[in-house]
C-alpha positions as CSV (number, residue, x, y, z in Angstrom):
1,X,2.2,-5.7,-21.6
2,X,0.0,-3.1,-21.4
3,X,0.3,-0.7,-24.2
4,X,-1.3,1.7,-26.9
5,X,-1.1,1.4,-30.6
6,X,1.1,4.9,-31.0
7,X,3.6,3.9,-28.3
8,X,7.1,3.6,-29.8
9,X,8.8,2.1,-26.6
10,X,5.9,-0.5,-26.7
11,X,6.6,-1.2,-30.6
12,X,10.2,-1.6,-29.8
13,X,10.0,-4.0,-27.0
14,X,7.5,-6.3,-28.6
15,X,9.9,-6.7,-31.4
16,X,12.6,-7.5,-29.0
17,X,10.2,-10.2,-27.1
18,X,9.1,-11.5,-30.3
19,X,12.7,-11.8,-31.6
20,X,13.4,-13.6,-28.2
21,X,10.4,-16.0,-28.6
22,X,9.3,-14.3,-25.1
23,X,5.7,-14.5,-25.2
24,X,3.1,-11.9,-23.7
25,X,-0.3,-10.6,-23.9
26,X,-1.1,-7.3,-25.3
27,X,-3.6,-5.2,-23.2
28,X,-4.5,-1.8,-24.9
29,X,-5.2,1.0,-21.9
30,X,-7.2,3.0,-24.4
31,X,-9.6,0.1,-25.3
32,X,-10.0,-1.1,-21.8
33,X,-10.5,1.6,-18.9
34,X,-10.0,-1.2,-16.3
35,X,-6.4,-1.7,-17.6
36,X,-5.6,2.1,-17.5
37,X,-6.6,1.7,-13.8
38,X,-4.1,-1.0,-13.6
39,X,-1.2,1.0,-15.4
40,X,-2.1,4.1,-13.1
41,X,-1.6,1.9,-9.8
42,X,1.6,0.9,-11.2
43,X,3.1,4.3,-12.1
44,X,2.0,7.0,-9.5
45,X,-1.2,8.0,-11.3
46,X,0.3,7.8,-14.8
47,X,-0.5,6.2,-18.0
48,X,3.1,5.1,-18.7
49,X,3.6,2.3,-21.3
50,X,4.8,-0.2,-21.7
51,X,4.1,-1.4,-18.3
52,X,4.5,-5.1,-17.6
53,X,3.1,-6.8,-14.7
54,X,4.3,-10.4,-13.9
55,X,2.7,-13.4,-12.2
56,X,3.9,-12.5,-8.9
57,X,2.2,-9.0,-9.2
58,X,5.1,-6.7,-9.7
59,X,5.4,-4.3,-12.5
60,X,8.0,-2.7,-15.0
61,X,7.5,0.5,-16.4
62,X,9.5,0.8,-19.9
63,X,11.9,-2.3,-19.2
64,X,15.0,-3.2,-21.0
65,X,15.0,-6.6,-22.8
66,X,17.4,-7.6,-20.3
67,X,15.5,-6.3,-17.5
68,X,12.6,-8.4,-18.6
69,X,14.5,-11.4,-19.2
70,X,16.0,-11.3,-15.8
71,X,12.8,-11.3,-14.2
72,X,11.5,-13.9,-16.2
73,X,14.6,-15.7,-15.0
74,X,13.9,-15.0,-11.5
75,X,10.1,-15.9,-11.5
76,X,11.0,-19.3,-12.9
77,X,13.7,-20.1,-10.3
């Protein structure tokens, strides 16, 4: 999950994923310039977080918990 420390949407999604037992890796785009470039490429030049990038290379920006779960289910099928 590409994030920033001050992002409320990021904190909310992290809490939801934690409650569901879904693991993820945190990448702070303010600390890693290369990560900011990945987020920008997924969001038409914007540094919009949370941005999740999946094993298949696709990304979701500010997804709901239901969207994340559906994507993970599709990837595991």
